[in-house]
N, C-alpha and C positions, 0 to 999 in steps of 0.2 A: 538368670534365665529370663525373667521378665524384661530386663534391660535389653537382652539380645533379641527378644521378640519384638520389642518396640523400635528397633533400629533396622531400617531397610536401605538397600542400595539400589538406586535407579540408573539403568544403562539406557541412554537414549539412542534410538535407531537413527541412522543417518537420514537426512532429508531426501525425499524422492527426487527432488530436482537436482541434486548434487551428482558429481561424476562417480562412476562405478570403479574407476581405476584408483590406485593408491598414489600414482605419480601424475604425469601429464595426461590430460584428457583432450583429445582432438576430435572435433566433429567436422564433417565435411558435407556440404549441401550443393545441389545443382538446380538452377532455375533458368529455363525449364529442364525437365529430365527426359524429354523425348525430342529428338531432332531429326530433320530430314537429311539424307546424305546428298546434300546439294552443293557443299563447299562454302555456302553463305550462312547457313543456320548456326546460331551461336547460343551458348549457355553460360551463365555466370557461375563460377565456382567460388564458394565462400568457405573459408576455414575459420573455426572458432576454437581457440586454445584456452583451457582453464587448468588451474592447479587442483590439488587434493582438497582445498577449502572452497572450491567452486569460484575462485577469483580469476579474472582474466590474466593471461600471461602475455606480457609485452615483449617485443624484440626476440621472439622465438623464430628461428629459421625453419622453414618447411620446404621439402622438396616434392614436386609434383611429377607424376609419370602417368602414362596411359597404357592400357592393355585392351586389345580388341577381342570380341567374342563372336564367333560365327553362329549360324542358325542351329548348329548341332552342339553348341557349348564349347567348342574347341577354341583355343587362344590363337590370336594373330600376333606374330612377333613384330617388333619395331613400333615406331610411333604411329598412332592412328588418329588422324585429324591433326589439329594444331592448337597448342596452348600459347596464350599470350606471354606467359612467363612460367618457367619451371622452378625458379627459386623465389620463395616469398618470405617476407618477414612480417610478423604480426605487429599491429599498432598498439596503442595504449589500451584499446578495448579488447585486445586479444584476437582481433580479426585480421584477416588478409584475404584478398580476392584476386582472381584471374579470370580470363575468358577462354572458353574452349570452342573452336570452330570444327564442325563436323566435316568429314572428308568428302571430297567430290567423287562419289562412286555410286551413281544412280542404280546400276544393275548389279552391284556387289551383293554378296551373301552376308556381309557384315551385319550382325543383328544388334549389337550393343557395344559400348565402350566403358571400361572401368577406369575412373580417375582415382589414383592412389596418392595420398598425402602422408609423408613420413617426416616426423619432427627430427631435427638435427640438434644434438646436444651432447652432454657428458654422461647421461644415464641411459644405458642400453635398454632398460625396462620401458622407457618411453619412446623407443625408436621403432615401435611396431607401426606398420602402415595401416591407415584407415582408408576406406574407399567409398565411392558412390558410383552407381551405375546409371548411364544415360542410354536410353533405347534409341536405336537408329532405324529409320524407316525410309523406304524409297520415296523420292520426291514426287509430288503430284505434277505431272507435265500437262499444262493446259494446252500447249500447242507444240508438239514435238516435230522435229524435222522429218522430211520424207525422202528416202533415198530413191534414186533412179539412175540408170546408166544405159549407154549404148556400147557396141563394140564392132570392130571391123578388122579383117574381113569377116563376113557372116559365116563362111564355111572355110575356115583355115585348114591348111595342111600341116603336117607335123613339124616341118622346118620353118614355118612362118611365125612371126611375132604377132600377137593380137593386141590391138590398141583399144584400151577402155577409156570411156569418157563419162564422168559423173556430173557434168555441168547442168544436167536436167533435174538434179535433186533440188528439193524445195526447202528453204529454211523455215524454222518455226518461230518461236519467241525471240530468237536471236540468230545471227548468221552461223552457218555451218563452219565448224572449226577443224574437224578431222573426218577423213574418209578411210574406213577399214575394210579390206578386201579378204575374202577367202576364195581361192581359185579352184577349190575342189580337187586339187592334185597333191594335197599335202603341203602347199605353200600359201603364204599370206602376203599382203602388201598394203601400202598406204599411199595416200595422195589422190588428187582429183582426176588424174589421167595417167594411170600406170600402163606400162608396156610389159606384156608377159608372154613367155613361151612355155607351153605346157610340158610338164615332166612326163617322161616315158614315151614320147612321140618321136617318130623318125620318118625318113622318106625311103626306107629300104624297100627294094622291089619285092621282097618276099613278105613284107608286112603291110597288108592293106586293111587291117582291122581298124575301124574308126573308134575313137575314144570319146566318151560322153562325160562332160564335166559340168557340175553345178556350181556356178559362180554366184557368190553372195556379197552384197555391199551393205554395210552399216555406217550411219553417219551420226556425229555428235556435234551439238551446237556449242557456242561459246559459254553457255551457262551450265554445261555438263549434261544437258538433256539428250538422251539417245533415242534414235528411231525405234519405234515399237516393233515393227516388222521389217526384216531386211528385204532389200530388193534382190530378186533371184532370177537368174536366167540360165538356160542350158546352152552349152557350147559343144558342138560336135566337131572334133578334129579328125580329119582324114589321115590314113596311114599312121595309126597310133597303136602301140602295143596294148593288148587287152589287160 
């Protein structure tokens, strides 16, 4: 009895710094973790692999993937932004890294992107994806482009084509790259000088009701900066169906 009381068994708790998994431990980091949707903002993605004894795992293959999240928490399918590599192999220190470039979508609702890292091996228990989230914000536009346009004839009839011209638009920090039009009749167009005939209009002698259309122009520069306010003009087309 005394001998049994004098004998104790010590069970040491695992160190707090060690991995919580029993198999492969994968940690993933992003620096920085907030990027502007400018197409140029970049974050370094670092993978750290350790075994059950908290030792680095060398030569471990890891697959990277991306998932976008909108402002309401919904997922965006397909690749979001660009990874410099999707297949990584850890070095002797158990680390591997890649770079992530944010998408060029200044006016997008995309709120964040999740980078997923999945180890590739022979043990399915270690094939669970780990992830890190990068917040995406609208880029700060110091000098956005300004849209402007003219059109002729100024009072077209239903059978006439209208000639638009956006050469009066002003560039901002860089030259204007794209011109996007909304003609107000359910159709859109692109280019600096589109030609358009409005839908629903005719020269029928029995149809003299004029049609009023609101035409809008948005421009985007070479850096992806979009005009803050669209240029807007009203076009009245004679002999147009109501």
